[in-house]
C-alpha positions in Angstrom: -29.8 6.7 -10.7 -28.4 7.4 -7.2 -26.6 10.6 -6.4 -22.9 10.4 -5.5 -23.7 11.3 -1.9 -26.2 8.4 -1.7 -23.7 6.0 -3.2 -21.0 7.1 -0.7 -23.5 6.5 2.2 -24.7 3.1 0.8 -21.2 1.8 0.2 -20.0 3.0 3.6 -22.9 1.2 5.3 -22.2 -1.9 3.2 -18.6 -1.9 4.4 -19.6 -1.2 8.0 -22.0 -4.2 8.1 -19.6 -6.6 6.4 -18.0 -8.7 9.1 -15.0 -9.5 6.9 -13.8 -5.9 7.0 -12.1 -4.8 10.2 -10.6 -1.4 9.4 -13.7 0.5 8.3 -12.5 3.7 10.0 -9.4 3.6 7.7 -11.4 3.4 4.5 -12.4 6.6 2.6 -15.2 6.2 0.1 -15.7 8.6 -2.8 -18.1 8.5 -5.8 -18.3 10.1 -9.2 -21.1 9.3 -11.6 -21.5 5.7 -10.4 -17.8 5.0 -10.0 -16.8 4.4 -6.4 -13.2 4.9 -5.2 -11.9 3.2 -2.0 -8.8 4.7 -0.4 -7.0 4.0 2.9 -5.2 1.2 4.6 -6.4 -2.3 5.5 -4.7 -5.2 7.3 -4.7 -7.9 4.6 -5.2 -8.5 0.9 -8.4 -10.5 1.7 -9.8 -7.4 3.4 -8.9 -5.2 0.4 -10.6 -7.7 -1.9 -13.7 -8.0 0.4 -14.0 -4.2 0.6 -14.1 -4.1 -3.2 -16.6 -6.8 -3.4 -18.8 -5.1 -0.8 -18.8 -1.9 -2.8 -19.7 -3.8 -6.0 -22.8 -5.2 -4.3 -24.4 -1.8 -3.8 -27.1 -1.0 -6.3 -26.1 2.0 -8.5 -22.3 1.3 -8.4 -21.1 0.9 -12.0 -17.4 0.5 -11.3 -15.0 0.3 -8.2 -11.5 1.7 -8.1 -9.9 -0.1 -5.2 -7.0 2.0 -4.2 -6.7 0.5 -0.7 -3.1 0.0 0.6 -2.3 -3.2 2.6 -0.2 -3.0 5.7 0.3 -6.6 6.8 0.6 -7.5 10.5 4.1 -8.9 9.8 5.1 -5.4 8.6 8.2 -4.2 10.6 6.2 -1.2 11.8 3.6 -3.4 13.4 4.1 -4.6 17.0 2.6 -7.5 18.8 2.5 -8.3 22.5 4.4 -11.5 21.8 7.3 -9.9 20.0 10.7 -10.0 21.7 12.4 -6.8 22.7 15.1 -5.6 20.4 18.5 -7.1 20.9 21.5 -5.0 21.7 23.9 -4.9 18.7 27.0 -4.0 20.7 29.6 -6.6 21.6 28.8 -6.7 25.3 27.1 -9.8 26.6 25.1 -8.4 29.4 23.1 -5.7 27.6 20.9 -8.0 25.7 20.5 -11.1 27.9 18.9 -11.3 31.3 20.9 -12.7 34.2 20.9 -16.5 34.5 18.7 -18.1 37.1 21.7 -19.3 39.1 22.8 -15.7 39.8 21.8 -14.6 43.3 20.3 -11.2 43.9 23.5 -10.0 45.5 25.4 -10.7 42.3 22.9 -9.0 40.0 24.0 -5.6 38.6 22.0 -2.7 40.0 
């Protein structure tokens, strides 16, 4: 039977070499008498499932406690380069919209 330290190392390596797992740096691996625990945050439910499957593939693992949290890319805290800037919630019309193309430079607010 492998020691807990050997299991942690083997599971960490299995996660690292699995191309379906993108957030390896965000996954903590622990082991206790053959039971492996995965903690941290990943970007999808598929990634969480794949991490659990990868841990189960390691010889000597008897059980996997998959405690990974999922933070989806659509989460309000995530930002993407294509996301629009936040809109102004005040009643003014110029704060949230750019000047029209027909406005000349001399008419644009400075």
